[in-house]
N, C-alpha and C positions, 0 to 999 in steps of 0.2 A: 587263087581259090582259096577259101577259108579251111583251115584244119578242123574237121569234125570234132576233135577232143576239146577245143576251145568252146565249142556251143556259140552262143550268142552274147555271152557274158561281157565281153568287151564293148558291145555295142551300147551307146548312150539313149536310152528313150524309157519312158514310163507309161505305163497302161494303169489308168485308174478304174477300178471295179468298185461301185458303190452298192453295196449292199444294203436292204432294208433296216437288217436288225444285226446287233453286235453278237447275237448267239450264232450266227450264221458265218460270220467272218473267218473263224479259226476253222471250220468245216471248208470253206472256198480256199483258204491258204494252204491246207492240206492236200485237198484235190489238186489244184494247180500244180503246188510244188512237186508232187509226184509225177503228175503227167508231163511235165516240162524238165523235169532233172536232167534228162539226157542233153538238153541244150543249154544247162547250166542258167537257168532263169531264176533270179532270185525273186520270191513272193513273200510279202511282208505284211502283216495287219497294222493300220493304224486306226485306232478307236480311241474310245474315252479311257480303257482299260490299258490300252498298248501304246506306249510313246516311243518314237525314234527320233534319233538325232537328225540333224540337217544332212550330214553325210551319209547316214544310213538311207534316208528317203533317197537321195541322188544316186546311190548304188542299187537302189531296189528296180526292178524292172516292171514287176506288177504291185501295185498297192490296192489293198482290198480296205475300204473305208466304208463309214457309216456317212449318210448325209450331215448329220449333225457336226461331224469332225471335219469331214471336207470344208464345210462352211466356215468353220473357225479358221482354218489353214490359209483358204483363200481368200477370206475376207481381210487378212493382214498384208497378204502379199501374193502375187500371181506368179511367184518364181517356180513353182510347182507346176502351174499351168505351162510354163515355157517350154518345159522338157517334156510334155505331155503328148503322145500321139494319137491316144485313142482313150475315151472315156465310155465305160459300160454302166448305162443306168439298169439296175436289175430291179425287176417288180416296178415298174414305171406306172403301172396301173394305180398306185398307192397315191398318186397325184390327188385322187379324189377323197383321200382320207386325211385324218387329223395330222400328220406329220407330212403332207403333201406340201405344204407351204414352204418348205425348207428345201424340198427337192426341186422345186418351181423357181427358187431363187438361185440354185446351183445352175440350172439349165440356162437362165437369162444371164448370169454372171460368167459362164462359158462362152455363150455366143456374143456377148460383149466384147470378151477379151479377144476371140477368134477377129471380129470385126475391127477392133482397135489395131491390132497387130496385122491384119491385112493378111489372115492364113485363108487360103483357099478352102472350100469346103469339099 
C-alpha cells in the first residue's frame, strides 16, 4: 500500500486542462493546487505568458493551457500527449466562436494521436 504522506506525486501522468482564456488559467491553477495539495499534485500554467522547461512539464501532473499554446506545443511533437491520461476541454461550446478552429484542430490532433498509438478510448 502507498504511504499517504507521499500522495501521488511519484506517479507519472499528465492531465491537460484546456481553458478558453489566459485570464482564467491562474485561477484554475490556484483552485486545483489548493484542492489537491494533500495528494502532492503539481499544477502549473502553460500559456503565452508562462513558459515551462521540458523537465517542468514532465514533472507536472495537471497542465492548465490555452488552446493556442497547446496547439503550438503539440504541433511540434506528440511527446506531451504520450504521457497524457486525460484532456479536459473547458468551455467546448466555444467551437462555434472565432477561436473555435483552434479547439477543433486540437480535438482532431488528439483523436489522430490516439488512433496512431492504438490507445483504447
